[in-house]
Structure formats: C-alpha cells, structure tokens
C-alpha positions in Angstrom: 0.2 0.1 0.1 1.5 3.6 -1.0 3.3 5.6 1.8 1.0 8.7 0.9 -2.1 6.9 2.2 -0.2 6.9 5.6 0.5 10.2 6.9 2.1 8.4 10.4 4.0 6.5 8.0 5.1 9.2 6.5 6.0 11.4 9.5 8.9 8.3 10.7 9.9 7.7 7.4 10.7 11.7 7.4 12.7 11.4 10.8 14.4 8.2 10.1 16.0 10.0 6.9 16.3 13.1 8.8 17.9 11.5 11.8 20.3 9.4 9.2 21.6 12.5 7.4 22.4 14.4 11.3 24.4 11.3 12.5 26.4 10.8 9.2 27.5 14.8 9.5 27.6 14.7 13.4 31.0 16.2 14.7 33.1 13.4 16.2 34.6 14.1 19.2 38.3 13.3 18.8 39.7 13.3 22.3 43.4 12.5 23.6 44.9 12.4 26.8 49.1 14.5 27.1 50.8 13.5 30.4 53.4 16.1 30.7 56.4 13.9 32.3 60.2 14.7 33.2 62.2 11.9 31.5 66.1 10.9 31.2 67.1 10.7 27.1 70.6 9.8 25.4 71.7 10.8 22.3 74.7 11.5 22.7 76.7 8.6 25.0 75.2 11.3 27.6 72.0 10.8 29.7 70.3 14.3 29.9 67.2 15.8 31.7 64.0 16.1 28.5 60.1 15.9 28.8 58.2 13.4 27.3 54.5 13.2 26.5 52.9 10.2 27.2 56.6 8.7 27.4 58.1 9.7 24.1 59.8 12.6 22.0 58.6 13.8 20.2 55.2 14.2 21.1 52.7 11.9 20.1 51.0 12.9 16.1 47.7 14.0 17.0 45.2 13.0 13.9 41.9 14.8 13.3 39.7 15.1 9.9 38.2 18.8 9.3 34.7 18.7 11.2 36.2 16.8 14.1 36.0 18.3 17.8 39.3 18.5 19.6 39.2 17.4 23.0 43.2 17.5 24.6 44.0 17.1 28.0 47.1 17.8 29.5 47.9 16.6 32.6 50.7 18.3 33.9 53.3 15.5 35.5 56.2 18.4 36.0 57.7 20.3 38.5 56.9 23.4 36.6 54.2 25.1 35.0 53.9 24.6 31.1 51.0 25.0 28.4 50.4 23.8 24.9 50.0 26.1 21.5 48.2 24.2 18.1 50.7 26.3 15.7 48.7 27.3 13.2 45.3 26.0 13.8 42.3 28.4 14.1 40.3 28.0 17.4 39.1 29.9 19.7 41.4 32.8 21.1 41.2 31.1 24.9 42.3 27.9 23.1 45.7 29.1 21.9 47.6 28.0 24.6 50.2 31.4 25.2 50.8 31.6 29.2 50.0 35.1 30.1 48.1 35.9 27.0 45.6 33.3 26.3 45.6 31.3 29.6 47.3 30.8 32.9 49.9 28.4 32.9 49.2 24.9 33.7 50.7 24.4 37.1 52.3 21.5 38.3 49.8 18.2 39.0 46.8 19.7 37.3 45.1 18.9 34.3 43.7 21.4 32.1 41.5 20.7 28.9 41.9 22.5 25.4 38.8 22.3 23.6 38.2 23.4 19.7 36.4 22.5 16.6 38.5 21.5 13.6 37.8 23.9 10.8 40.5 23.5 8.4 43.1 20.4 7.3 46.6 20.5 6.5 50.0 19.4 8.1 50.8 21.3 11.4 52.3 21.1 14.9 52.1 21.6 18.3 54.6 23.1 21.1 54.8 24.0 24.5 54.9 27.6 24.9 56.0 28.1 28.3 59.9 29.4 28.5 62.7 26.9 27.0 60.4 23.8 27.3 59.9 23.1 23.1 64.2 22.7 23.5 64.1 19.5 25.6 60.9 17.6 23.8 57.8 19.3 24.0 57.0 19.4 20.1 55.0 17.2 17.8 52.9 16.6 14.7 49.5 17.8 14.4 47.9 16.6 11.2 43.9 17.3 9.7 42.8 15.4 7.0 40.3 16.6 4.7 37.1 15.1 4.8 36.0 12.6 2.3 34.7 14.2 -0.8 35.8 17.6 0.1 36.0 19.6 -3.3 39.5 20.3 -3.1 40.8 16.6 -2.9 43.1 16.1 -5.3 44.0 12.8 -7.4 47.4 11.6 -6.7 47.9 14.1 -4.6 45.5 13.7 -1.3 45.4 9.7 -2.0 48.9 9.0 -1.5 49.9 7.1 1.8 51.6 10.1 4.0 54.2 10.0 6.9 54.7 12.5 9.3 58.4 13.7 10.0 58.9 16.4 12.7 62.5 17.5 12.1 64.7 18.6 15.5 67.6 19.2 17.3 68.9 18.6 20.8 72.0 20.1 22.5 73.6 18.7 25.5 73.3 22.0 27.2 70.2 23.2 29.4 68.1 25.4 27.2 68.6 27.9 29.9 71.9 27.6 29.5 71.9 28.1 25.9 70.4 31.4 26.3 72.4 32.6 28.7 76.0 31.6 26.8 74.1 33.4 23.5 73.6 36.8 25.6 77.2 37.0 27.1 78.3 36.4 23.4 80.3 33.1 24.0 82.2 31.8 21.1 82.1 28.2 22.7 79.5 27.7 19.6 81.9 28.7 17.1 84.4 26.6 18.3 82.3 23.6 18.3 81.4 24.4 14.4 85.0 25.3 13.5 84.0 28.6 12.9 85.9 31.1 14.9 87.4 33.2 11.9 90.5 34.6 13.9 92.7 36.3 12.5 95.7 33.1 12.3 92.8 31.5 10.3 92.0 35.0 8.1 95.9 35.2 7.5 95.8 31.2 6.4 92.8 31.7 4.1 94.2 35.5 2.6 91.4 37.5 4.7 93.2 39.7 6.9 91.9 42.6 5.7 88.8 41.4 5.7 88.8 40.2 9.5 90.3 43.4 10.2 87.3 45.3 8.4 85.0 43.6 9.9 86.5 44.3 13.5 86.7 48.2 12.3 83.1 47.9 11.6 82.3 46.5 15.3 81.2 43.6 14.6 81.6 40.1 15.4 82.6 37.0 13.5 80.2 35.9 10.4 77.0 33.4 11.8 74.5 31.8 10.2 72.8 29.8 12.8 72.9 30.4 16.6 73.8 27.4 18.4 75.4 24.1 18.0 73.6 21.2 18.4 75.3 18.0 19.6 72.6 15.5 17.2 70.0 16.3 14.9 66.8 14.5 14.6 64.0 13.2 12.0 60.7 11.4 14.5 63.4 11.8 17.3 66.0 9.5 15.6 69.0 10.4 13.9 68.9 7.9 11.4 65.1 6.2 10.7 64.5 3.3 7.8 60.9 3.9 6.5 60.3 0.5 4.9 56.7 0.1 5.2 53.3 2.7 5.8 50.4 1.5 7.8 52.3 -2.3 8.1 52.3 -2.1 4.3 55.6 -2.7 2.9 56.9 0.0 0.6 56.5 -0.5 -3.0 59.3 0.8 -5.7 57.9 3.1 -8.4 55.3 4.2 -5.8 55.1 7.8 -4.1 54.6 8.6 -0.7 53.5 12.1 1.0 55.8 13.0 3.5 54.4 15.9 5.7 57.5 17.5 7.0 57.2 20.1 10.2 60.1 22.0 11.8 60.3 21.5 15.4 63.5 22.4 16.2 64.2 25.2 18.4 66.6 27.5 16.4 67.8 25.5 13.4 66.8 25.8 9.6 67.5 22.7 7.7 68.5 21.9 3.9 66.1 18.9 2.7 67.4 17.2 -0.1 66.6 13.8 -1.8 69.0 11.0 -3.2 66.0 9.0 -5.0 65.7 12.9 -7.6 63.5 16.1 -7.7 61.2 16.7 -4.3 57.5 17.8 -5.4 56.6 20.5 -2.7 52.9 20.2 -2.4 51.4 22.2 0.7 53.2 24.9 3.0 52.4 25.5 6.4 49.0 23.4 5.9 47.9 24.6 3.0 47.9 23.3 -0.9 49.8 25.0 -3.5 50.2 24.0 -7.2 53.1 21.3 -7.6 56.3 22.3 -7.4 59.7 20.3 -8.6 62.6 21.2 -6.9 65.9 19.9 -6.1 66.5 21.1 -2.1 64.7 23.5 0.1 65.0 25.4 3.0 62.8 24.7 5.6 62.5 27.8 8.4 62.0 27.0 11.9 58.2 26.2 12.5 57.4 25.8 9.1 55.7 23.0 7.4 56.0 21.6 4.1 54.2 18.5 2.4 56.4 16.8 -0.3 56.2 13.7 -2.6 58.8 11.7 -3.2 59.6 8.2 -5.4 59.8 4.9 -3.7 62.6 3.2 -5.6 62.9 0.2 -6.6 63.3 -2.8 -4.2 67.6 -3.2 -3.7 67.9 0.3 -2.8 66.6 2.5 -0.1 67.0 6.9 -0.7 67.9 8.9 2.1 66.3 12.0 2.6 68.7 13.8 4.4 68.0 17.5 6.5 71.1 19.3 7.2 71.8 22.3 9.6 72.0 25.4 7.7 75.2 25.6 9.6 75.9 22.6 8.3 77.6 20.9 10.8 74.7 18.6 11.5 72.6 16.1 9.4 70.4 13.1 10.1 68.6 10.8 7.6 65.4 9.1 6.5 65.9 6.3 4.3 62.9 5.2 2.2 62.7 2.0 0.3 64.2 -1.7 0.6 67.7 -2.7 0.4 71.3 -0.9 0.0 71.5 2.4 1.3 72.0 5.3 -1.9 73.2 8.3 -0.1 73.5 11.8 -1.1 76.8 13.9 -1.0 76.8 15.4 2.5 77.0 19.7 2.0 80.4 20.9 2.1 81.9 23.5 4.8 80.6 26.9 4.1 82.8 29.9 3.1 82.9 31.6 6.2 85.6 34.8 5.3 83.3 34.8 2.1 80.3 35.6 4.3 82.1 38.4 6.1 83.8 40.2 3.2 79.9 40.2 2.2 78.6 41.4 5.5 81.4 43.9 5.9 80.1 45.3 2.6 76.8 45.8 3.6 77.3 47.2 7.4 77.7 50.7 7.7 79.9 52.2 11.0 77.0 53.3 12.5 75.6 49.8 12.3 72.9 50.1 9.9 72.9 47.7 7.4 73.2 49.4 3.6 70.8 47.7 1.0 73.1 49.2 -1.7 69.6 50.3 -4.2 69.0 46.7 -3.8 65.1 45.3 -3.7 65.5 41.8 -2.0 62.2 39.3 -1.0 61.0 36.1 -0.6 63.7 34.3 -0.2 64.4 35.0 -4.1 68.4 35.7 -3.1 69.8 34.1 0.0 73.0 36.5 0.9 74.5 33.2 2.7 75.1 31.6 -0.6 78.5 33.3 -1.3 79.2 31.0 1.3 78.3 27.8 -0.2 81.3 26.3 -1.8 78.6 24.3 -4.3 77.9 27.5 -6.0 80.9 29.3 -6.3 82.8 26.8 -8.5 84.7 27.3 -11.9 82.2 28.4 -14.1 80.4 26.3 -16.8 78.2 27.3 -19.9 75.9 24.7 -19.2 75.6 24.7 -15.6 75.1 28.6 -14.9 71.2 29.2 -15.0 71.7 33.0 -13.1 73.5 35.3 -11.8 73.1 37.7 -8.9 75.3 40.8 -8.6 75.7 42.4 -5.4 77.2 46.0 -6.2 79.6 47.8 -3.7 81.8 50.7 -5.4 84.4 48.2 -7.7 84.0 45.0 -5.8 81.0 42.1 -7.2 80.2 39.2 -5.0 78.4 36.8 -7.6 76.2 33.9 -6.4 75.7 31.4 -8.9 73.1 29.0 -9.2 73.6 26.2 -11.4 70.5 25.2 -13.7 70.8 21.2 -12.3 69.8 23.1 -8.8 66.7 24.1 -8.2 66.2 25.4 -4.8 62.8 26.1 -3.3 61.8 30.2 -2.9 58.5 32.2 -1.9 58.0 33.2 -5.5 57.5 29.1 -6.6 54.6 29.2 -4.4 50.9 29.2 -5.8 48.0 28.6 -4.4 45.4 26.4 -6.1 42.3 28.5 -5.3 41.6 32.2 -5.3 42.4 33.6 -1.9 41.8 37.2 -2.7 40.4 39.3 0.5 36.8 41.6 0.3 38.0 44.9 -1.7 35.0 46.6 -0.1 37.1 46.1 3.4 39.3 49.0 5.1 42.9 47.7 5.3 45.2 49.0 7.9 49.1 49.0 7.0 51.7 48.1 9.6 55.1 48.5 9.0 58.3 47.2 11.0 61.7 46.4 10.9 63.4 43.3 12.7 66.3 44.7 14.6 69.0 43.0 16.5 72.4 43.0 17.8 74.1 39.9 18.0 76.7 41.9 20.6 74.7 41.8 23.5 71.8 38.6 21.5 68.9 42.0 21.9 66.3 41.0 19.2 63.7 43.7 18.5 60.9 45.3 16.3 61.2 48.8 15.7 64.6 48.5 18.5 61.8 47.5 21.1 61.3 44.5 22.8 58.2 43.2 23.9 58.4 44.4 27.5 58.5 48.2 26.2 55.8 47.7 23.8 51.5 48.1 24.4 49.7 45.4 22.6 48.4 46.5 19.3 44.8 47.6 18.7 42.8 46.0 15.6 39.0 46.3 14.7 37.7 43.1 14.1 36.5 42.3 10.5 39.4 44.7 8.6 42.4 43.8 6.5 45.7 44.1 8.4 48.7 44.5 5.9 51.8 44.1 7.7 55.1 45.1 5.7 58.3 43.3 7.3 61.8 44.6 6.5 65.1 43.0 8.5 67.3 45.3 9.0 69.8 42.0 10.3 72.1 39.7 9.2 70.1 37.2 10.4 67.2 35.2 9.1 63.7 35.6 11.0 60.9 33.1 10.7 58.0 35.1 11.6 54.9 33.3 12.9 51.6 34.6 13.2 49.1 33.0 15.9 45.3 32.0 14.8 45.5 33.3 10.9 46.9 32.3 7.9 47.9 34.9 5.7 48.4 35.8 2.3 51.8 36.2 1.2 52.2 39.1 -1.8 54.6 37.1 -3.6 53.5 38.1 -7.5 50.9 35.6 -7.9 47.8 37.8 -7.6 44.7 36.6 -6.6 46.5 33.1 -6.1 48.8 34.3 -3.4 49.9 31.1 -1.0 48.5 30.8 2.6 51.0 30.7 5.2 51.5 31.3 9.1 55.3 31.5 8.8 57.1 33.8 6.9 61.2 33.3 6.6 62.3 36.7 6.4 66.3 36.9 5.1 68.5 39.3 5.8 67.6 42.8 3.9 64.4 41.3 2.7 61.5 43.2 2.9 58.0 41.1 2.5 54.2 41.9 2.6 51.7 40.1 4.1 47.8 40.4 4.9 44.9 39.0 6.6 41.2 39.5 7.3 41.4 39.9 11.3 37.7 38.3 11.8 39.0 36.5 15.2 38.3 38.8 18.4 41.3 37.8 21.2 44.9 38.3 21.6 47.2 37.0 18.9 50.9 36.3 19.1 53.1 37.5 16.3 56.6 36.8 17.2 60.1 35.7 15.4 60.2 31.5 16.0 63.8 31.2 17.0 63.1 30.4 20.3 66.0 32.3 21.7 65.0 35.4 19.4 61.1 35.6 21.0 62.6 34.7 24.7 65.0 37.9 23.4 62.2 39.9 22.7 61.1 39.7 18.7 57.4 39.4 19.8 54.2 42.2 19.2 50.5 41.2 20.2 47.7 42.2 18.0 44.3 42.9 20.3 41.1 42.4 17.7 38.1 43.4 19.0 37.0 43.4 22.2 37.1 40.2 23.5 36.7 39.2 27.2 39.0 35.9 27.8 37.3 33.5 30.5 40.6 31.8 31.0 42.3 35.7 31.9 40.6 36.9 34.8 43.3 39.7 34.7 44.3 40.3 30.9 46.6 43.0 32.1 48.9 42.1 35.3 48.9 38.6 32.9 50.3 40.9 29.8 53.2 42.1 32.3 54.1 38.8 33.2 54.3 38.0 29.6 56.6 41.0 28.5 58.9 40.2 31.8 59.3 36.5 29.9 61.3 38.5 27.1 63.1 40.7 29.2 64.7 38.2 31.6 67.8 38.8 33.4 70.8 37.5 32.2 73.9 36.2 35.0 77.9 35.5 34.1 80.7 35.2 36.1 84.6 34.8 35.3 87.4 34.2 37.8 91.0 33.8 37.7 93.0 32.0 39.7 96.6 33.1 39.0 100.1 33.3 40.9 99.7 36.5 40.9 96.7 37.1 42.8 92.9 36.5 42.2 90.6 38.6 39.8 87.0 38.2 37.8 84.1 39.9 37.5 80.3 39.0 37.8 78.1 40.9 35.7 73.9 40.4 35.5 71.8 42.0 32.6 68.8 42.8 30.5 68.0 44.4 27.0 68.7 47.7 28.5 70.4 47.5 31.9 73.4 46.2 33.3 74.8 45.8 36.9 78.5 44.6 37.6 80.9 44.5 39.6 84.8 43.3 39.1 87.9 42.9 41.6 91.5 42.3 42.0 92.7 40.3 45.3 96.2 39.6 45.9 98.2 37.5 47.8 99.6 39.9 50.7 98.8 43.2 52.2 101.0 45.0 49.8 98.6 44.2 46.4 95.5 44.4 48.4 92.1 44.1 47.4 90.2 46.4 44.6 86.3 46.4 43.4 84.7 48.3 41.0 81.1 48.9 40.5 78.7 49.7 37.7 75.5 50.1 37.5 74.6 50.9 33.4 71.8 51.0 30.9 72.3 50.9 27.4 71.5 53.6 25.0 70.7 53.5 20.6 69.9 50.9 18.9 73.2 49.5 18.8 73.9 49.6 22.5 77.4 50.6 21.9 77.1 53.8 24.8 75.7 52.9 28.1 75.9 55.8 30.4 76.2 54.4 34.4 76.9 55.1 37.9 80.1 53.7 39.6 81.2 52.7 43.1 85.2 52.2 43.6 86.6 50.6 46.6 90.5 49.7 47.0 92.9 49.4 49.8 96.7 48.0 49.2 100.3 48.9 50.5 102.1 50.7 47.6 103.1 54.1 48.5 101.1 55.4 45.6 98.5 57.9 48.0 100.7 61.2 47.4 104.0 60.3 45.0 102.5 59.2 42.0 99.8 61.2 40.2 97.3 60.2 37.1 97.8 61.4 33.4 96.0 64.9 34.0 98.1 65.8 37.2 95.7 64.4 39.6 96.4 62.8 43.1 94.7 59.6 42.6 94.9 58.4 45.9 95.2 54.6 44.7 96.1 53.6 48.1 93.2 53.8 49.6 90.1 55.0 48.3 86.6 54.4 48.3 84.7 56.8 46.0 81.3 57.5 43.8 81.5 57.9 40.1 79.6 58.5 36.9 80.9 58.2 33.7 79.8 56.0 30.2 81.4 52.7 28.1 81.7 53.0 24.4 82.5 50.2 22.2 84.5 51.7 19.7 86.1 50.4 16.0 87.8 46.9 16.6 84.9 46.3 19.6 87.5 47.9 21.8 86.1 49.4 25.0 86.5 53.0 25.5 85.5 54.0 29.4 85.3 57.4 31.0 84.7 58.1 34.6 84.6 61.0 37.0 84.9 60.4 40.7 83.5 62.5 43.4 86.6 64.3 44.2 87.0 64.9 40.7 89.7 62.8 39.8 89.1 61.6 36.1 90.1 58.2 34.6 89.9 57.3 31.0 90.6 53.7 29.9 90.5 51.2 26.8 90.1 47.8 27.0 89.2 44.7 25.0 89.4 41.0 26.4 88.1 38.9 23.7 90.8 39.6 20.3 90.4 35.9 18.3 94.2 35.4 17.6 93.7 31.8 16.8 90.7 29.0 17.0 91.4 28.6 20.7 93.5 31.4 21.9 92.2 35.0 22.5 94.2 37.9 23.6 93.3 41.1 25.8 94.9 44.2 26.9 93.8 47.3 29.4 95.7 50.5 29.5 94.1 53.8 31.5 95.1 57.1 32.9 96.0 56.2 36.2 98.9 54.6 34.4 97.6 51.1 35.1 97.7 48.4 32.1 97.7 44.5 31.7 97.8 42.4 29.0 97.1 38.8 28.7 96.4 35.9 26.6 94.5 32.5 27.2 93.8 29.3 25.7 90.2 28.0 26.0 89.9 24.4 26.9 86.3 24.0 26.8 83.2 26.2 27.8 84.3 27.0 31.2 87.6 26.4 31.6 90.7 28.4 30.2 94.4 28.3 31.1 95.4 32.2 31.0 98.8 34.2 31.4 98.9 38.1 31.9 101.2 40.8 33.3 99.6 43.6 35.5 101.5 46.7 36.2 100.1 46.4 39.8 100.6 42.9 40.4 103.0 41.7 37.9 103.1 38.6 35.9 100.7 35.7 36.7 99.8 32.5 35.1 96.9 30.1 36.4 93.4 28.8 35.2 90.5 30.7 34.2 86.9 29.6 34.9 83.6 31.2 33.2 79.7 30.6 33.7 
C-alpha cells in the first residue's frame, strides 16, 4: 500500500531519514590525554633531562579530520608550569595555549582541557609555549585530514600514503644555559662548529683585511645559526628507515607524501633527496600547486608536504636534513635494500660571508641595501658561502647570476641550472585567496632589528616589554610590511590566522602562517582580522622570541574567560621576554685573583669587577657599575659606579695620574659617573669622573681572536695602569691564562667562567 496513504508512516520515514543525515554529518569528538613528565634521554652517550609526553619524544602525532571536535586534556606531571600551543590551527583565542596571553599556565599537578572545532586541514604541529620547554622535547605533529569528498581533494596527491616527519635538534646543554651563553656573546658554539674566524685563520685563507674590516665596523665574526647542536633528529631518531607504511611494505615506483614539520628551536634545515626531485604540494598546512625542486630550506616552525618516489626493490634512498650551518644532519631512508646516499653539503666559506657582511654594514651599524630590492627568499645572502655554487663557471651549468654592487667589487652568486632551490615566488595556491575589496585596510610596518653583541632581538628597536598591544578592529584587513635590517634570518609566525604572502601570484597568492625573512628583505603579508582575541606575532627562533622579538595584536573586544586579569597577565608575558641573564668569570693566578660578575637584561646592566692580591701590598680592589644601554646598537652605556680599593704600594701621595691629579690609589672609596662606549675594533672606551674630581679614561678589550682557541686582551688607563693577557680555551668553562698586570706583575693560572 503506498506510503502516501499513511501520514504517520510518512512522518516516521522523514524522521528516520533526517536522523540518518544528522548522524552522518555530526561532529566527531576526538579525545587525547597527554601526560607531560620529566624524562631522561641519551642521544649522544650522555644522559640528560628532557620532557616527554606519554613517554615519547616527539610528542604523539595527533590526527583529526576536518569537521571533528578536538578535546585534548593536558596532565602536567612536571615540577614546573607548562602549556601547549596548536601551531597554525584556527581556534577560539582562549584555546591558543599562550601563558599570560590566552590562558594562565598549567600548574604542576593539575590538568587542563583544550576543546575546539577542527575547521581546516593540513600539516601542522604543536609545542610548549612555556619558557624553553620546546627545546627539550615538547613538540609534535598535528595532522588535520580532508573530509571524504572534499571539493579541494586532489587525486594523485591527497590519496597518497602519508608519513609525518618532525625535524628537531638536541643539545646536551640546558636551554637556559644556551640562552645565557648567547646573551653573554660566548663564542663556544663557534669553536664547536669550526667557525671562529680568528686572525690566524684569516691570514691562512688570505682574508686578513676582511677580518680587520669586520672588527673595525664593530662586528663579531660571521654566523649562520646561533647554536651548535649535538644531534639532529627526525621523529626522535638520527637515522630512520621507512620500509613500510601502516604495516604495508613500500613498493618501488610508488610515491609517498611526507608531512614535514620543523619542530627545531632554532635550526633551519636543508632538505635533499637521493632519489631525485622533491615535489612540494603544501606549505604551512595549505595546498600549493605542485612544484619540483632539488632542495629547499625549511625555516624554523614551517611545514612542507613533499612527494618523493620510492626506489625499486634493493635500494633505499636517503632524505637528508642538514642544519644551515652544515655541522650536523639526520637521515631518513625510504625503501628496502642498499642505502643510496646523497653527498653531504660542503663546509661554508665563512670569510666570503664576512666580506659580504662588511660591504653591507655601515659604520653606524645600519645595513646598506645598496639599492637592491630583495624579497621572498629569492636571493640568499649566504649563497656567497656555498662552495657548491661558487666553483668554476661552466656555460651549461649557469642558470642565473646575481651581483651585489659595492663600489668596484662584485660578489657573484651562481645558481646552477641543475640545482633548483625553492623560494616563495614558486608557491601558488590552487584556489583564489583574495580578500574582500570593500573592507578597510590597516597597514603596519615593522623593521626587524637586532644586536648580536648583546643578543637583543627587537622590532623597531623595541622588545615586547617596551610595547603595548596593537589594537585592530575586528573585520578589517591587516596588511603587514616587514623589513629585516639584521644579518640573521627571522621566521615570523602569526597565531590564529593564515596570511596571504604577496609574492606575484595575484589572486592565487599562497597562504602561510610562517614567513622566513632573509637579511635585507622586505616582505608583505595580509589577512582578514575576523577572530577576536589577543594574538601573538613573533620570531619563531626560540631564543629570538625570548629575547624580545614579539608583538601582540588585540582584535576586537574579547573578554577571555580563561584570563581574569589581562593587564597583569600581560606584564608577566612582557617580563618573560626580558629576563635577566648572569655571567661570572674568575682567574686563579700565581700573582693574585681577579674576576667579574654581571647581571643584565635588554637595557640594564649591573656589574662588578675585583682584584685580590695574595699579600697586603697588593691588597684588594672592586669596581661596581650600574648602567643602561642606549641606542639601537647599544654601543653606549652611561653608568653610575662605586670604586673601593685598599693596598700598601706607597702611591697615595707621590704618584699622580695622567692628568696630574693625585689619585689616592692605595686607599680609596668613591662614587662616580661615566660611560662605556664601543669603539671600532670592538675596543671598549670607558670615561669616569669620581666624586672628588678624579678623572679616569680607559681602553680595554678582552676577546681578540688570535687563533681558534687562543684569545688575547689588554687594558690601559690614565691612572698609569695597564694589563696584557693571553688565554687558551680548554672547554666552555675553563681556560689557561697568562697575563702581566702593572700592579700585580706576571701571573699564570686557570680562568673559570660561567
């Protein structure tokens, strides 16, 4: 009998069909419990502390499908607070995982639940945003897959077997010690890398004038990356073999999609594949038109989806990740059989880089772009250091040549036709990404600034602690123009949004959430500010972020229930990126004991020096200075001081200083004002006037790089005091030192530093 004749049956049938539709399209709750716990690891033969989540490093890979709801419970079993940030994920601001900005820290012994809808797809990752925890294990992959039947589904790409790969690095040093050493300009990392660029090395390589010019312009040695790492890891291993995917053996001739995230704290990686071309199909979780390259640099915090071919049986091709400074690498072999290696990248030519840096640096510390317009990774300034690009020219190899003009000199950067390196102009979205044309545009310009000597990283010469949040109206387009006026790369990351990279692709500009900006580049990004809240914008090199290269955009009028007192919380966040750092050094010599201790932050310095003799004639002396660094390069530091000395050398009356003043050297307690100023050749000039009118001028330098492990120093002042010394570095904390002091004579012994 027809259903139409039975209204009740018709109604029931409609209800059943409706229920089936609702159930079929209902959001799926995907739940994870993450247990954060102290752990011990041994990557280098030494057992060190790390942080593991659910007993593993990297943290577990979290899988979702667009349309799911994520529920992630973090159980903090550490003795310190923690947090988790979902990098590149669109979510309500209170779920973003930034302590003191979107939530309070997750305290020890407590649990915290993050819950948010999955409204996108792609390869992303997650990590701690508390202190330096990311460096020691708190990073993992966060994969959001496309729904079945998604209109953006690409056959031959989205249906390939996939393997997540998280790149990271390991140091046996505590990350807090790494940060402290960077702020104190320790060159131990350069020694470990073989990148000291001393005068002996400069003479040996025919670059004495280059080294002299470098120091005349008050620059430290050329550096490519800040930190030396003991091990490079892919998915927590230095060497990995992929011979099956989801339990199925890999098959020669097939292709595999690798979802690669750079979870390193500060390392860029060269990616190269022994099996031929790398096909890039996505960046930062967003599809791009496939592009074939021979190699690419993946910046800190970036993700790339790449497709590679699986070799025929009997072979295993190497995917190699090499640090930008080319000191360490990790291998991921794909296939079954004999390993097929890719040649390692040759050692960098540091003095060539130093020469380039000299040509671009003005005496006032500013970079001179020489009229060049650079952007989008098209011209890697470090390429002058790449031996593989600067060999003998061959007509069939030269694809392009860039010339950087400086008076009569040229640096030629050669890119061979057989070696295609990815840059951002090659990225093109498969879909239109244009923003509405009838919406107001707010344009902001930032200059990325830095000071390697004191390791201060800033935007417009201000660190986060010196800035307020930047107000943005909800619904307007925010266009950001970034200029990098430093000699370091900066991977700038925006929380909560993808932005369009203005790269010449017009309506199909790619979407990203990390933009790597090379030295002297100017890049433009834009996005629709349609989600309320306080959103972090920062350099993703962990130690740059912690040194102050951050800003916060406040979009709309969001009242965050997870943050009851936003103003006081923001002050805590500001304080975190301007922490004090400490150093101390002491020489135990045959003629006495002398040393110094200093505590500093971005602007302020409190330091004291001491000299202790072994008898009453030599006595003791201390000098204490409290000062504030001034100017972008921080070469000038006005200070107030206190000088206290006691000894029996008979100089109270008969000896006068250079200006004819009786300086009462033997017994003195006085207050002073003065300043330190860094002169060319990195010589520190100190001028000081004491409360009794005594004036003292002094020239000093402590770290002249004579050879790889040999440092020299000197001091001379108008009190007719002088000192010369020579040190041989044994390790990062101990040196053998010999010196001659006008007051204490010749001495030799051990120098300890921290």
